[in-house]
VOTIRO-196539 format. One record per residue (C-alpha): residue in one letter; z, y, x. Coordinates in pm, 1 decimal, m for minus. Layout:
# VOTIRO-196539
+------+----------+----------+----------+
| code |       pz |       py |       px |
+------+----------+----------+----------+
|    A |        Z |        Y |        X |
...
+------+----------+----------+----------+
//
This chain:
# VOTIRO-196539
+------+----------+----------+----------+
| code |       pz |       py |       px |
+------+----------+----------+----------+
|    M |   4341.7 |  m1715.7 |  m4428.6 |
|    L |   4013.9 |  m1777.7 |  m4606.7 |
|    T |   3823.7 |  m1450.6 |  m4648.7 |
|    H |   3541.7 |  m1373.2 |  m4889.6 |
|    Y |   3306.7 |  m1392.7 |  m4593.5 |
|    D |   3432.0 |  m1744.9 |  m4518.0 |
|    V |   3386.6 |  m1847.5 |  m4881.6 |
|    L |   3022.5 |  m1737.4 |  m4875.3 |
|    G |   2966.0 |  m1862.6 |  m4521.4 |
|    V |   2845.2 |  m1529.5 |  m4383.6 |
|    D |   2945.1 |  m1307.1 |  m4096.4 |
|    P |   3150.8 |   m994.7 |  m4182.3 |
|    T |   2869.0 |   m783.5 |  m4038.5 |
|    A |   2606.1 |   m948.7 |  m4261.6 |
|    E |   2358.1 |   m737.1 |  m4452.7 |
|    F |   2372.2 |   m715.7 |  m4833.3 |
|    A |   2062.4 |   m936.6 |  m4870.1 |
|    T |   2218.6 |  m1209.7 |  m4656.9 |
|    I |   2539.4 |  m1203.1 |  m4860.8 |
|    R |   2344.8 |  m1214.4 |  m5186.0 |
|    R |   2131.6 |  m1503.9 |  m5064.2 |
|    A |   2443.3 |  m1699.6 |  m4959.3 |
|    W |   2606.3 |  m1633.4 |  m5297.4 |
|    R |   2298.8 |  m1749.9 |  m5488.3 |
|    V |   2272.9 |  m2070.5 |  m5284.4 |
|    K |   2642.2 |  m2151.3 |  m5334.6 |
|    V |   2632.3 |  m2078.3 |  m5708.8 |
|    R |   2327.4 |  m2301.3 |  m5751.7 |
|    L |   2496.6 |  m2585.2 |  m5564.0 |
|    L |   2815.2 |  m2550.8 |  m5767.9 |
|    H |   2653.1 |  m2498.3 |  m6108.6 |
|    P |   2806.6 |  m2718.2 |  m6382.5 |
|    D |   2466.5 |  m2867.3 |  m6472.2 |
|    R |   2447.7 |  m3018.5 |  m6124.3 |
|    H |   2783.4 |  m3189.2 |  m6174.5 |
|    R |   2743.2 |  m3303.9 |  m6534.5 |
|    D |   2753.1 |  m3673.4 |  m6438.9 |
|    S |   3021.9 |  m3630.9 |  m6173.5 |
|    P |   3384.0 |  m3740.0 |  m6216.2 |
|    N |   3620.9 |  m3490.1 |  m6375.3 |
|    D |   3795.8 |  m3408.0 |  m6049.4 |
|    V |   3462.2 |  m3318.2 |  m5886.9 |
|    Q |   3370.4 |  m3100.9 |  m6185.3 |
|    A |   3708.3 |  m2927.1 |  m6168.7 |
|    E |   3673.4 |  m2863.6 |  m5795.5 |
|    A |   3319.9 |  m2726.4 |  m5845.6 |
|    A |   3447.0 |  m2493.4 |  m6119.0 |
|    K |   3732.3 |  m2377.0 |  m5897.0 |
|    E |   3498.4 |  m2313.8 |  m5605.4 |
|    T |   3253.6 |  m2132.1 |  m5834.6 |
|    L |   3532.1 |  m1891.0 |  m5932.0 |
|    R |   3612.1 |  m1834.5 |  m5566.4 |
|    V |   3244.1 |  m1773.6 |  m5479.0 |
|    N |   3195.8 |  m1535.1 |  m5771.9 |
|    N |   3513.5 |  m1347.0 |  m5681.0 |
|    A |   3385.5 |  m1304.2 |  m5325.6 |
|    W |   3049.6 |  m1183.0 |  m5456.6 |
|    E |   3210.8 |   m933.2 |  m5696.5 |
|    T |   3398.0 |   m778.0 |  m5404.6 |
|    L |   3122.8 |   m782.0 |  m5142.7 |
|    R |   2830.8 |   m670.6 |  m5358.9 |
|    D |   2973.0 |   m322.0 |  m5415.8 |
|    P |   2965.1 |   m113.8 |  m5094.2 |
|    Q |   3287.3 |     73.1 |  m5181.0 |
|    N |   3475.9 |   m245.7 |  m5270.6 |
|    R |   3345.3 |   m411.0 |  m4955.1 |
|    L |   3465.0 |   m118.9 |  m4742.0 |
|    E |   3810.0 |   m134.9 |  m4902.5 |
|    Y |   3820.0 |   m511.9 |  m4852.5 |
|    D |   3722.4 |   m477.7 |  m4485.4 |
|    E |   4000.4 |   m221.2 |  m4438.2 |
|    Y |   4241.4 |   m460.1 |  m4607.8 |
|    L |   4136.6 |   m737.5 |  m4366.9 |
|    M |   4186.9 |   m505.3 |  m4069.7 |
|    G |   4539.0 |   m435.1 |  m4194.5 |
|    L |   4608.3 |   m807.9 |  m4223.8 |
|    R |   4482.5 |   m866.3 |  m3870.8 |
|    A |   4708.9 |   m586.9 |  m3744.0 |
|    V |   5005.2 |   m751.1 |  m3916.7 |
|    E |   4916.1 |  m1092.1 |  m3770.8 |
|    T |   4887.7 |   m940.2 |  m3423.3 |
|    A |   5225.2 |   m771.0 |  m3461.7 |
|    R |   5382.9 |  m1096.5 |  m3578.4 |
|    E |   5237.1 |  m1286.3 |  m3283.6 |
|    Q |   5379.9 |  m1027.7 |  m3045.3 |
|    D |   5722.1 |  m1049.8 |  m3214.7 |
|    G |   5726.8 |  m1428.6 |  m3193.3 |
|    V |   5703.5 |  m1474.9 |  m3569.6 |
|    G |   5490.9 |  m1777.2 |  m3643.8 |
|    D |   5611.9 |  m1951.6 |  m3331.0 |
|    P |   5761.2 |  m2285.7 |  m3444.2 |
|    A |   6075.3 |  m2210.4 |  m3245.0 |
|    F |   6139.4 |  m1899.8 |  m3457.7 |
|    D |   5986.9 |  m2011.1 |  m3786.2 |
|    D |   6254.9 |  m2115.2 |  m4033.3 |
|    D |   6293.6 |  m2050.9 |  m4404.0 |
|    R |   6506.8 |  m1738.6 |  m4379.9 |
|    R |   6274.0 |  m1569.4 |  m4126.2 |
|    R |   5952.1 |  m1629.5 |  m4315.7 |
|    L |   5796.6 |  m1301.3 |  m4415.0 |
|    E |   5555.2 |  m1220.1 |  m4688.8 |
|    W |   5203.5 |  m1196.4 |  m4552.9 |
|    L |   5203.3 |   m827.8 |  m4642.3 |
|    S |   5552.6 |   m709.0 |  m4724.3 |
|    P |   5603.6 |   m357.2 |  m4863.4 |
|    H |   5765.0 |   m254.1 |  m4536.8 |
|    T |   5467.3 |   m372.2 |  m4331.4 |
|    Y |   5222.7 |   m213.4 |  m4573.0 |
|    L |   5404.5 |    121.3 |  m4552.4 |
|    T |   5416.8 |     99.8 |  m4173.3 |
|    V |   5042.8 |     34.1 |  m4145.2 |
|    A |   4964.4 |    306.4 |  m4401.5 |
|    S |   5187.6 |    555.3 |  m4217.4 |
|    I |   5018.2 |    483.4 |  m3887.0 |
|    L |   4675.8 |    530.6 |  m4045.0 |
|    I |   4782.9 |    861.5 |  m4202.0 |
|    I |   4916.3 |    985.0 |  m3867.5 |
|    V |   4593.8 |    888.4 |  m3690.0 |
|    V |   4377.8 |   1063.1 |  m3950.1 |
|    A |   4597.4 |   1375.4 |  m3953.2 |
|    T |   4594.2 |   1390.8 |  m3573.3 |
|    S |   4216.6 |   1364.0 |  m3567.1 |
|    F |   4191.7 |   1654.9 |  m3814.2 |
|    V |   4422.2 |   1867.0 |  m3597.7 |
|    V |   4218.7 |   1789.2 |  m3285.6 |
|    A |   3891.1 |   1858.4 |  m3466.5 |
|    G |   4030.9 |   2188.7 |  m3595.9 |
|    A |   4145.2 |   2289.3 |  m3247.4 |
|    V |   3803.7 |   2208.6 |  m3101.7 |
|    L |   3629.4 |   2403.3 |  m3376.7 |
|    L |   3862.1 |   2700.4 |  m3329.4 |
|    A |   3802.7 |   2693.7 |  m2954.3 |
|    K |   3425.2 |   2697.4 |  m3006.5 |
|    M |   3446.1 |   2982.4 |  m3258.1 |
|    T |   3654.0 |   3202.3 |  m3024.1 |
|    Q |   3416.1 |   3168.2 |  m2731.6 |
+------+----------+----------+----------+
//
């Protein structure tokens, strides 16, 4: 899967300035004025790639959106790992009726439930530790 980081050619741990610099370079290279004399198919591909680059920039430039996107990617990686462990994606098991959506509602709910349980457990543990310290 091509991520926004791949589109911009930066590492997921890149600083904001690095992401912005990569976006600016890509947009300049893909600008329609640079492709005015190019064939129509090249112009269309440049326009398509410009949309992809701008979409990546819109997501990664806002810290909150970037955090949500990174969490989304972590969820996708968890799903891919689970599929690999179940044998899904193995050519021997991969036929039309066994193909799954990349993020089915069932998988999404499973991942969300696990995250909720982890967060709730951490709150319980933190509360127990705090209570123990207050009673000493």
